[in-house]
NUDORO-498375 format. One line per 5 residues: number of its first residue (from 1); their letters; for each residue x negated, y, z negated of N, C-alpha, C. Coordinates in steps of 0.02 Angstrom, whole numbers, plus 50000, padded with zeros to 5 digits. Last residue first. Layout:
N
NUM> A> X,Y,Z,X,Y,Z,X,Y,Z  ...
// end
This chain:
262
262> APLRG> 45990,56241,53902,45967,56318,53889,45896,56321,53925  46143,56193,53974,46077,56174,53957,46033,56248,53960  46299,56247,53912,46259,56235,53981,46170,56218,53955  46427,56145,53823,46348,56199,53835,46328,56176,53889  46615,56124,53803,46529,56116,53817,46491,56171,53825
257> GIFQT> 46761,56091,53757,46712,56142,53758,46644,56113,53795  46954,56082,53739,46894,56057,53765,46841,56124,53786  47105,56047,53696,47061,56081,53669,46981,56066,53705  47247,56003,53762,47192,55989,53740,47160,56052,53735  47429,55967,53759,47380,56015,53770,47319,55984,53753
252> IGTIR> 47546,55902,53716,47525,55910,53797,47478,55969,53804  47471,55825,53581,47515,55849,53618,47511,55850,53684  47308,55837,53592,47353,55857,53557,47412,55867,53590  47151,55796,53622,47219,55791,53661,47255,55799,53599  46988,55878,53628,47015,55844,53599,47099,55850,53596
247> QRIEE> 46811,55868,53672,46877,55866,53698,46916,55829,53637  46647,55928,53712,46698,55893,53663,46776,55901,53684  46502,55889,53772,46561,55927,53802,46599,55883,53750  46347,55915,53800,46397,55924,53733,46464,55915,53745  46348,55996,53964,46334,55951,53913,46378,55943,53848
242> FGRAR> 46379,56054,54118,46387,56085,54044,46374,55998,54020  46397,56072,54259,46305,56071,54233,46308,56063,54136  46476,56041,54318,46456,56123,54350,46401,56114,54284  46523,55920,54309,46507,55934,54375,46451,56011,54369  46568,55933,54167,46504,55907,54189,46482,55908,54267
237> LRQVL> 46687,55984,54200,46631,56049,54163,46579,55996,54186  46763,55906,54281,46740,55971,54322,46715,55994,54276  46768,55800,54199,46719,55767,54246,46718,55860,54262  46833,55883,54093,46782,55838,54083,46747,55835,54122  46960,55889,54163,46909,55945,54142,46847,55937,54134
232> EDPEF> 47014,55749,54180,46974,55792,54255,46938,55856,54215  47057,55660,54095,46981,55676,54089,46947,55718,54141  47196,55675,54090,47170,55670,54038,47100,55694,54032  47254,55799,54212,47235,55725,54199,47190,55740,54139  47323,55960,54192,47272,55928,54197,47262,55833,54177
227> LRAGG> 47476,56040,54250,47450,55993,54217,47385,55959,54237  47488,56218,54288,47460,56167,54289,47464,56119,54237  47658,56325,54271,47582,56297,54252,47566,56229,54285  47771,56383,54334,47703,56396,54360,47645,56382,54328  47884,56327,54262,47827,56386,54243,47806,56416,54289
222> RMAVL> 47929,56244,54345,47971,56289,54364,47941,56352,54328  47797,56149,54345,47853,56177,54405,47871,56248,54404  47845,56108,54205,47772,56161,54238,47789,56189,54290  47944,56048,54206,47943,56076,54166,47884,56140,54182  47929,55937,54289,47968,55968,54307,47971,56028,54254
217> SEATR> 47816,55862,54233,47802,55883,54285,47864,55960,54308  47865,55820,54099,47818,55880,54099,47800,55912,54181  47940,55715,54142,47970,55787,54116,47936,55843,54129  47853,55647,54209,47899,55678,54264,47938,55724,54228  47777,55600,54109,47746,55635,54154,47804,55666,54205
212> LPLSR> 47867,55531,54018,47842,55605,53999,47802,55633,54047  47893,55421,54101,47942,55476,54101,47908,55537,54069  47750,55370,54110,47789,55395,54166,47850,55437,54136  47626,55421,53985,47679,55369,54011,47711,55395,54066  47523,55509,53961,47509,55444,53991,47575,55404,54002
207> GRVST> 47542,55687,53980,47555,55626,53961,47546,55568,53978  47411,55777,54046,47473,55779,54047,47470,55701,54007  47366,55955,53961,47344,55896,53972,47418,55851,54000  47330,56137,53966,47374,56078,53977,47341,56013,53984  47198,56208,53850,47256,56211,53912,47272,56129,53898
202> FLAIR> 47067,56309,53797,47133,56275,53763,47186,56272,53820  46891,56300,53815,46972,56299,53826,47025,56269,53783  46747,56368,53788,46802,56344,53748,46873,56361,53786  46576,56382,53850,46642,56373,53846,46674,56355,53803  46421,56442,53805,46468,56395,53794,46537,56421,53816
197> GGPTL> 46220,56456,53864,46310,56472,53863,46341,56412,53835  46102,56418,53907,46121,56410,53841,46193,56413,53833  46073,56537,54012,46077,56468,54003,46087,56472,53924  46252,56634,53993,46179,56632,54017,46167,56555,53997  46395,56650,54131,46361,56606,54046,46287,56603,54060
192> VETMR> 46455,56687,54246,46440,56718,54184,46385,56704,54127  46450,56555,54285,46389,56593,54317,46391,56665,54280  46589,56505,54225,46502,56483,54222,46464,56515,54236  46679,56583,54274,46656,56571,54196,46600,56563,54183  46688,56539,54401,46651,56601,54389,46645,56621,54300
187> DLARM> 46731,56406,54408,46669,56431,54433,46642,56489,54398  46860,56442,54338,46806,56405,54288,46734,56410,54344  46922,56513,54434,46895,56538,54372,46848,56498,54346  46920,56400,54542,46881,56468,54552,46873,56505,54479  47009,56303,54454,46939,56286,54468,46888,56352,54478
182> PDEFL> 47142,56358,54455,47103,56376,54398,47042,56358,54410  47214,56485,54543,47153,56441,54552,47097,56438,54518  47308,56533,54472,47343,56506,54529,47264,56469,54562  47323,56479,54305,47280,56533,54356,47318,56492,54418  47370,56417,54203,47412,56479,54217,47374,56499,54291
177> HFAAF> 47300,56344,54142,47343,56308,54164,47407,56382,54216  47218,56457,54049,47178,56420,54100,47260,56378,54166  47297,56492,53935,47307,56531,54000,47271,56496,54067  47261,56435,53805,47325,56476,53837,47344,56505,53900  47093,56524,53797,47152,56492,53768,47196,56520,53805
172> CCVAD> 46953,56557,53844,47001,56548,53870,47049,56496,53842  46788,56612,53821,46827,56591,53777,46902,56587,53828  46623,56601,53834,46663,56618,53866,46713,56576,53840  46438,56676,53776,46511,56642,53756,46571,56654,53809  46371,56762,53812,46340,56685,53782,46395,56641,53762
167> FSQSV> 46358,56840,53970,46395,56823,53914,46345,56745,53887  46284,56863,54090,46323,56921,54071,46346,56897,53987  46240,56775,54205,46218,56766,54152,46227,56834,54112  46288,56890,54344,46287,56820,54307,46235,56843,54268  46424,57033,54320,46367,56998,54327,46344,56928,54324
162> FPLEQ> 46593,57023,54331,46537,57045,54290,46477,57008,54312  46734,57006,54365,46700,57057,54393,46608,57063,54346  46807,56855,54404,46774,56896,54349,46718,56938,54384  46915,56809,54499,46870,56830,54512,46820,56891,54456  47008,56748,54390,46984,56714,54457,46933,56725,54498
157> ADGRI> 47045,56860,54328,46996,56800,54289,46981,56753,54347  47046,57033,54365,47058,56938,54391,47019,56907,54344  47085,57158,54237,47059,57117,54296,47080,57060,54304  47071,57278,54115,47099,57234,54153,47070,57218,54248  46956,57263,53960,46964,57273,54058,47009,57220,54069
152> YAVDL> 46895,57321,53814,46945,57291,53864,46953,57299,53933  46790,57291,53693,46806,57312,53757,46849,57271,53798  46803,57312,53549,46799,57278,53582,46832,57319,53644  46786,57350,53377,46773,57385,53442,46757,57334,53482  46916,57379,53223,46862,57336,53276,46841,57361,53339
147> GAERT> 46995,57416,53132,46928,57438,53119,46874,57418,53158  47128,57385,53144,47084,57327,53113,47015,57344,53103  47173,57468,53245,47200,57474,53164,47165,57427,53127  47097,57443,53339,47095,57491,53306,47108,57475,53257  47161,57302,53398,47089,57310,53371,47077,57377,53345
142> DQLAR> 47299,57358,53394,47282,57298,53341,47203,57314,53340  47296,57460,53531,47300,57460,53456,47298,57422,53412  47232,57354,53617,47179,57401,53595,47222,57435,53525  47343,57280,53634,47284,57245,53607,47233,57301,53578  47432,57343,53686,47435,57318,53607,47386,57287,53605
137> TLMTE> 47368,57358,53804,47382,57413,53756,47391,57387,53696  47370,57235,53853,47296,57267,53846,47311,57330,53805  47494,57209,53891,47473,57161,53835,47388,57206,53808  47536,57299,53975,47586,57301,53910,47517,57256,53856  47435,57262,54089,47433,57325,54078,47482,57323,53979
132> SVDIG> 47368,57113,54113,47443,57147,54096,47433,57210,54065  47250,57037,54147,47293,57064,54207,47362,57109,54191  47109,57046,54048,47183,56994,54055,47217,57058,54115  46966,56996,53932,47001,57040,54012,47070,57015,54024  46878,57068,53815,46937,57033,53850,46953,57044,53899
127> VVLGE> 46706,57045,53750,46744,57097,53813,46807,57035,53809  46597,57100,53601,46660,57050,53632,46683,57101,53703  46428,57074,53558,46495,57113,53591,46531,57065,53615  46335,57137,53402,46359,57077,53455,46404,57115,53514  46315,57225,53314,46274,57201,53368,46278,57142,53409
122> EGVTT> 46418,57223,53227,46429,57289,53266,46353,57261,53330  46496,57024,53254,46468,57109,53225,46466,57172,53258  46526,56904,53273,46479,56924,53316,46442,56995,53286  46674,56898,53206,46582,56860,53201,46522,56893,53203  46733,56992,53233,46722,56988,53170,46637,56965,53178
117> AFGRS> 46752,57004,53359,46721,57038,53332,46697,57042,53265  46815,56875,53350,46766,56867,53368,46709,56924,53370  46943,56912,53303,46921,56875,53263,46823,56864,53283  46975,56970,53430,46975,57024,53367,46932,56977,53319  47020,56877,53522,46944,56944,53513,46935,56971,53450
112> FNGTG> 47112,56829,53487,47067,56789,53476,46992,56844,53488  47205,56934,53489,47222,56900,53440,47148,56849,53445  47244,57029,53615,47188,57022,53584,47186,56987,53518  47345,57009,53691,47345,57061,53641,47285,57069,53594  47258,56944,53832,47326,56936,53783,47312,57009,53754
107> CAVDL> 47146,56873,53874,47137,56885,53802,47203,56902,53774  47105,56819,53978,47135,56814,53976,47173,56834,53915  46932,56756,53900,46966,56793,53973,47050,56760,53957  46819,56833,53811,46893,56814,53816,46912,56831,53864  46664,56827,53826,46705,56852,53845,46767,56808,53830
102> VGEGR> 46521,56889,53694,46582,56834,53704,46646,56862,53769  46353,56898,53628,46388,56930,53679,46465,56877,53697  46283,56904,53473,46296,56857,53539,46360,56913,53581  46263,56960,53344,46238,56989,53413,46243,56939,53463  46326,56792,53252,46292,56909,53240,46251,56895,53314
97> SLGLL> 46375,56652,53347,46311,56687,53290,46317,56747,53316  46468,56535,53381,46450,56603,53393,46400,56614,53325  46532,56406,53441,46460,56414,53398,46429,56479,53401  46636,56376,53505,46576,56395,53539,46513,56429,53505  46686,56260,53430,46682,56254,53496,46607,56305,53542
92> LRAIR> 46703,56338,53315,46661,56285,53314,46642,56266,53398  46811,56449,53370,46739,56454,53327,46687,56388,53338  46911,56357,53413,46858,56415,53467,46801,56430,53426  46956,56298,53288,46916,56278,53343,46877,56312,53397  46989,56422,53211,46922,56382,53200,46911,56314,53247
87> REDAM> 47093,56470,53302,47051,56510,53293,46998,56484,53254  47195,56352,53282,47138,56371,53343,47098,56406,53344  47205,56358,53126,47172,56297,53165,47127,56319,53233  47289,56461,53136,47233,56479,53111,47176,56411,53126  47398,56400,53209,47348,56453,53258,47293,56459,53198
82> GPGFV> 47383,56225,53186,47427,56290,53188,47369,56351,53230  47374,56061,53294,47341,56122,53245,47399,56171,53262  47504,55948,53269,47470,55976,53318,47429,56028,53263  47636,55880,53224,47572,55893,53172,47497,55917,53216  47724,55921,53313,47742,55941,53245,47670,55939,53220
77> GKAAR> 47633,55980,53475,47672,55935,53444,47677,55953,53346  47604,56049,53576,47550,56039,53526,47567,55965,53494  47704,56120,53606,47670,56082,53652,47601,56050,53618  47760,56191,53501,47820,56154,53545,47745,56104,53576  47648,56267,53466,47701,56226,53408,47744,56156,53449
72> GLAPR> 47649,56348,53563,47604,56308,53556,47615,56272,53495  47775,56441,53553,47754,56373,53606,47701,56343,53596  47765,56478,53420,47798,56430,53452,47809,56405,53514  47619,56556,53431,47650,56518,53378,47708,56461,53411  47701,56649,53539,47620,56610,53523,47634,56555,53491
67> WWREY> 47809,56716,53496,47799,56678,53557,47759,56622,53541  47777,56791,53346,47818,56733,53365,47801,56692,53417  47659,56843,53347,47701,56813,53284,47740,56776,53290  47608,56878,53470,47564,56837,53410,47603,56811,53355  47714,56936,53533,47683,56876,53561,47635,56828,53498
62> IRPLM> 47809,57028,53521,47818,56968,53489,47776,56901,53475  47750,57133,53603,47773,57149,53539,47793,57094,53486  47715,57078,53730,47673,57104,53683,47700,57122,53605  47869,57055,53778,47831,57012,53754,47774,57045,53703  47908,57190,53843,47938,57157,53792,47895,57111,53747
57> GTLML> 47854,57211,53946,47821,57263,53883,47846,57227,53843  47788,57093,54040,47832,57112,54012,47810,57172,53977  47690,56999,54089,47683,57053,54099,47709,57126,54111  47720,56864,54042,47645,56918,54015,47638,56970,54039  47827,56843,54119,47862,56876,54035,47779,56901,54030
52> DQIWG> 47770,56813,54231,47817,56850,54234,47816,56887,54161  47717,56687,54182,47659,56741,54189,47696,56817,54209  47825,56612,54167,47814,56619,54104,47731,56692,54136  47871,56594,54315,47914,56645,54273,47865,56648,54190  47745,56600,54403,47802,56581,54369,47826,56631,54311
47> TSRPE> 47612,56670,54447,47624,56587,54477,47682,56558,54435  47606,56820,54538,47631,56803,54484,47637,56702,54482  47473,56937,54586,47528,56877,54602,47551,56847,54552  47492,57102,54497,47465,57026,54509,47486,56971,54523  47498,57237,54594,47546,57199,54520,47498,57152,54574
42> SPGLL> 47423,57408,54591,47407,57331,54621,47464,57267,54550  47362,57512,54525,47434,57507,54549,47469,57432,54575  47221,57440,54451,47249,57488,54486,47318,57489,54473  47119,57345,54435,47167,57328,54472,47215,57382,54508  47019,57380,54326,46997,57350,54391,47037,57348,54448
37> DFYGA> 47013,57503,54194,47066,57457,54257,47034,57459,54315  46984,57484,54028,46933,57492,54100,46989,57460,54148  47078,57541,53910,47049,57474,53916,47015,57513,54000  47153,57665,53856,47068,57649,53860,47076,57599,53885  47252,57714,53913,47270,57684,53840,47202,57655,53820
32> ASREG> 47230,57773,54018,47257,57829,53966,47234,57770,53903  47070,57676,54081,47169,57700,54074,47171,57746,54016  46954,57727,54193,46991,57728,54117,47035,57735,54109  46914,57621,54335,46926,57698,54288,46955,57676,54235  46822,57553,54482,46878,57563,54421,46885,57622,54393
27> EQRAM> 46729,57573,54554,46807,57574,54605,46847,57579,54531  46607,57540,54500,46623,57620,54530,46693,57614,54564  46630,57421,54438,46606,57470,54416,46636,57539,54429  46615,57348,54570,46684,57365,54526,46688,57420,54478  46489,57391,54612,46561,57403,54666,46610,57407,54618
22> PDLLL> 46419,57342,54521,46424,57393,54511,46477,57413,54572  46479,57218,54400,46476,57215,54473,46468,57293,54483  46462,57240,54213,46503,57233,54288,46465,57245,54338  46383,57286,54115,46378,57227,54137,46424,57210,54186  46392,57417,54086,46341,57399,54112,46336,57325,54137
17> LAREL> 46528,57392,54026,46533,57418,54086,46471,57412,54126  46501,57366,53915,46533,57301,53947,46516,57350,54007  46442,57475,53844,46420,57427,53855,46429,57372,53907  46571,57541,53837,46506,57578,53880,46467,57541,53891  46650,57462,53744,46666,57480,53814,46591,57506,53860
12> AKGAT> 46592,57489,53646,46585,57415,53668,46608,57413,53729  46615,57617,53594,46547,57599,53611,46540,57514,53655  46733,57638,53548,46701,57649,53627,46646,57612,53634  46711,57690,53390,46757,57664,53443,46731,57675,53507  46568,57591,53298,46601,57661,53320,46640,57654,53382
7> ARAPE> 46613,57452,53214,46565,57481,53269,46610,57553,53277  46640,57355,53087,46679,57424,53083,46622,57476,53146  46670,57212,53086,46640,57239,53125,46660,57309,53118  46756,57159,52902,46751,57174,52993,46703,57198,53024  46666,57065,52810,46684,57101,52850,46706,57121,52889
2> AM> 46671,56882,52787,46655,56922,52820,46683,56996,52832  46743,56792,52638,46748,56817,52701,46692,56884,52738
// end
């Protein structure tokens, strides 16, 4: 296993700020916790109780060890991939190399961001963006304890604040279905990718039987989550120019990724 990239603390954020839209860079400010805040005191609009939980101070304490694995297991099914497998799938879909730039959308506590930082090394750059102050505070704490340097930004995934062609890869795991306008978010993820850039999503998918689809819809509506048809995101990615699209469906979830032409 490769040794963690022990970059000088704060260098990643300095580099990430150069990728921000100039107006966003001017209006944002560094928080006491160490992330760059583009939202200030404004509260993000919630899509349901799942997102409400993400904004609390309680969830970050149990997110990586209990919440995320348990929720993922229920959605992926008994024989679906575990968390270690999810990280492996993300790496395969993104095809990361040392020195590349990665954007982790809705990064939460940084559990995937930290792995990306190890892969791309000091010469690479990992930026995590999320709306939750409590999640980002925990992400910074855990990242520092791991001896890694990741830039964390508090901002809106549907209006990514970066200039075009800023990143070689974009990852969004376990959050895309919670966005109020996921296709707007997908547009922006596509725009910030360089030619040949890769995308990896882990999100929801509808079941095929009518009883299952009915039950899924009830749960999704109450939680504020969307359910995508099995071929919907394949078509959406293809319409945005992605090639080499790969999809794996497990339970009511799907892993999907693609690459832009070089």
